[in-house]
C-alpha positions as CSV (number, residue, x, y, z in Angstrom):
1,M,88.0,59.3,47.2
2,R,85.6,61.6,48.1
3,C,84.6,58.8,51.0
4,R,88.2,59.0,52.3
5,S,88.7,62.3,52.3
6,H,85.4,63.2,54.4
7,T,86.2,60.7,57.0
8,F,89.8,62.5,57.7
9,R,87.9,65.9,57.8
10,G,85.3,64.6,60.3
11,L,88.4,63.2,62.5
12,A,89.9,65.9,62.0
13,R,87.5,68.3,63.2
14,G,86.6,65.4,66.2
15,L,89.8,66.2,67.3
16,L,90.1,69.7,66.8
17,L,86.5,69.5,69.2
18,A,88.1,67.6,71.8
19,V,91.3,69.6,72.3
20,A,88.5,71.9,72.8
21,L,86.4,70.7,75.2
22,T,90.2,69.3,77.0
23,A,91.5,73.4,77.2
24,S,88.3,75.0,78.0
25,V,88.1,72.4,81.0
26,P,89.5,73.6,84.6
27,A,92.2,70.8,86.0
28,A,91.5,69.4,89.0
29,P,94.4,70.1,91.5
30,G,97.2,67.7,91.8
31,L,96.3,65.8,88.7
32,C,97.7,68.1,86.3
33,G,100.0,70.1,88.3
34,P,100.8,71.3,91.8
35,A,97.9,73.1,93.2
36,A,98.8,76.4,94.5
37,T,99.8,77.0,98.6
38,P,97.0,78.8,101.1
39,P,98.6,81.3,103.2
40,P,99.8,79.3,106.3
41,R,97.5,79.4,109.2
42,N,97.6,78.3,113.0
43,V,101.6,78.6,112.2
44,P,103.2,77.8,116.1
45,D,105.6,80.6,117.8
46,K,108.7,78.0,117.5
47,P,111.3,80.6,116.8
48,F,110.6,82.1,119.9
49,A,110.1,78.9,121.8
50,D,114.3,78.8,121.8
51,T,114.4,81.5,123.6
52,R,112.2,81.4,126.2
53,S,111.7,80.6,129.8
54,G,114.7,82.1,130.8
55,R,117.3,80.5,128.3
56,S,120.0,82.7,126.9
57,V,120.1,84.9,123.3
58,S,122.5,85.2,121.2
59,E,121.7,88.6,118.8
60,P,121.4,89.1,116.2
61,D,120.5,86.3,115.0
62,D,117.8,85.7,117.6
63,W,116.2,89.1,117.4
64,S,115.5,87.9,113.3
65,R,113.7,85.1,114.7
66,M,112.0,87.0,117.2
67,A,110.7,89.0,114.7
68,T,109.8,86.2,112.5
69,A,107.9,84.6,115.3
70,T,105.9,87.8,116.0
71,A,105.1,88.4,112.2
72,L,103.5,84.9,112.2
73,R,101.5,86.3,115.0
74,V,100.6,89.1,113.6
75,Y,99.8,87.4,110.3
76,K,97.3,84.6,112.4
77,A,95.6,87.7,114.6
78,L,95.3,89.6,110.7
79,D,94.1,86.3,108.9
80,D,91.3,86.0,111.8
81,R,90.4,89.2,111.7
82,R,89.2,90.1,108.0
83,D,88.1,93.8,109.2
84,L,91.9,94.6,109.4
85,V,93.4,92.1,107.0
86,A,93.8,95.0,104.1
87,L,94.8,97.5,106.6
88,P,98.4,99.2,107.4
89,I,100.5,98.5,110.4
90,R,102.7,100.8,112.0
91,I,105.4,99.6,114.4
92,T,105.9,102.2,117.2
93,P,109.7,101.4,119.0
94,P,109.9,102.4,123.0
95,N,113.4,103.6,123.3
96,A,116.2,104.4,120.8
97,R,118.3,101.6,122.4
98,P,119.9,99.2,119.9
99,F,117.3,95.9,119.8
100,A,114.6,98.3,119.4
101,L,115.8,99.8,116.5
102,A,116.6,96.8,114.9
103,Y,113.7,94.7,116.0
104,Q,111.3,97.2,114.4
105,N,113.5,97.0,111.3
106,L,113.4,93.0,111.2
107,L,109.8,93.1,112.5
108,A,108.7,95.4,109.3
109,T,110.8,93.4,107.3
110,E,109.1,90.3,108.4
111,L,105.3,91.6,108.0
112,V,106.1,92.9,104.5
113,S,107.5,89.7,103.5
114,R,104.2,87.7,104.0
115,G,101.9,90.8,102.2
116,M,101.0,92.7,104.8
117,Q,101.6,96.2,104.8
118,V,103.4,98.6,106.7
119,T,102.9,102.6,107.2
120,L,105.6,104.6,107.9
121,A,103.4,107.5,109.3
122,P,100.6,107.3,111.6
123,E,97.2,107.0,109.4
124,A,93.6,107.2,110.2
125,D,92.8,103.8,109.6
126,S,96.0,102.2,110.5
127,V,96.8,98.9,113.2
128,E,99.1,99.7,115.8
129,L,101.9,97.7,116.5
130,D,103.9,98.5,119.3
131,F,106.9,96.8,122.0
132,A,107.6,97.4,125.4
133,V,110.7,96.4,126.6
134,H,111.4,95.9,131.1
135,A,114.5,94.5,132.6
136,V,114.5,92.2,135.6
137,P,116.9,91.1,137.6
138,V,117.4,87.3,138.4
139,G,118.3,86.9,142.1
140,A,117.9,89.8,144.6
141,Q,116.4,92.7,143.8
142,R,119.2,95.6,142.4
143,P,118.6,98.8,140.6
144,V,119.1,98.2,136.7
145,T,122.2,100.4,137.3
146,D,123.6,98.3,139.0
147,A,124.0,96.5,135.6
148,V,127.0,98.8,134.6
149,A,128.9,97.2,137.8
150,N,128.5,93.6,137.8
151,P,128.1,92.5,134.1
152,G,128.3,88.9,134.7
153,A,125.0,89.4,136.6
154,K,121.7,87.8,134.8
155,W,118.7,89.7,133.7
156,E,115.7,89.0,132.2
157,V,114.3,91.3,130.3
158,V,110.5,91.2,129.1
159,L,109.5,92.0,126.0
160,T,105.6,92.5,125.9
161,T,104.2,92.9,122.2
162,T,100.5,94.2,121.5
163,M,98.3,94.7,118.8
164,W,95.0,97.5,118.7
165,H,92.8,98.8,117.0
166,G,90.0,100.6,117.8
167,N,91.0,100.6,121.9
168,R,90.3,96.8,121.3
169,Y,93.5,94.5,121.3
170,V,94.2,92.5,118.7
171,I,97.4,90.6,120.1
172,H,98.7,91.2,123.8
173,T,102.1,88.5,124.3
174,A,104.8,88.2,126.7
175,D,108.2,86.8,126.6
176,G,111.4,86.8,128.6
177,F,114.8,86.1,128.0
178,V,118.1,86.4,129.8
179,V,120.8,88.9,129.0
180,R,124.4,89.9,130.9
181,G,124.6,92.8,133.1
182,D,126.8,94.1,130.4
183,E,124.4,93.4,127.1
184,L,121.4,94.7,129.7
185,G,121.9,98.8,127.6
186,K,121.2,97.4,124.6
187,Y,117.3,96.4,125.6
188,V,116.5,99.5,128.2
189,D,118.0,102.6,129.2
190,P,118.7,102.8,133.1
191,D,117.8,106.2,133.3
192,A,114.8,105.5,131.9
193,P,111.4,106.3,133.8
194,G,110.3,102.7,135.3
195,H,113.8,101.4,135.2
196,T,115.4,103.9,137.8
197,V,114.0,104.9,141.4
198,R,115.3,107.8,142.8
199,P,115.7,108.2,146.4
200,F,113.3,109.7,148.5
201,R,115.3,113.0,149.9
202,S,113.9,114.0,153.5
203,R,112.4,117.3,154.1
204,S,111.5,119.0,157.4
205,V,108.0,119.6,158.2
206,P,106.9,122.4,160.8
207,M,104.9,121.1,163.6
208,V,101.9,122.8,164.3
209,N,99.5,122.8,167.7
210,R,96.0,123.2,167.3
């Protein structure tokens, strides 16, 4: 009986020791469950590719896809810059038009959802991210103010995205898409500088004989 008791005690100790050793050894990835998914790298800007090269957009879905593509570019750029990855990002819209305000909010949502910090006010160490919107007529040259009179005319909207820190560019990209004349007011202000050419007013200059 004593021999059997010692045998059972030995087996029990052996089992406990095996369980303890198994628990202390880290599991190899993929053997005891799915491994942690690393953050995406080198993500192509496929969402924006469908709206560039002169193709028309359908807001607001395409606005959201543009913001997603820009957020992926920012994610990739900061992933390559370990000195900037922990710094907050400040987004500055170019105007108060519907596209600029919506795009700012959509972009902030996409950045925050990917774990990046977005600041609401200027900070000394913030990474600046802004975008500019310009309109170019498709076809003959004409002023932006002509869009109201010709609602069916096509305009190329050029969206330039810039991110910099310490007077150095981190991102500088430009993309274009086409909108109708009656939609152009959502993107640019016709009276803003750079979109309107004011007529030159002639004035008389007295001649002085020497």
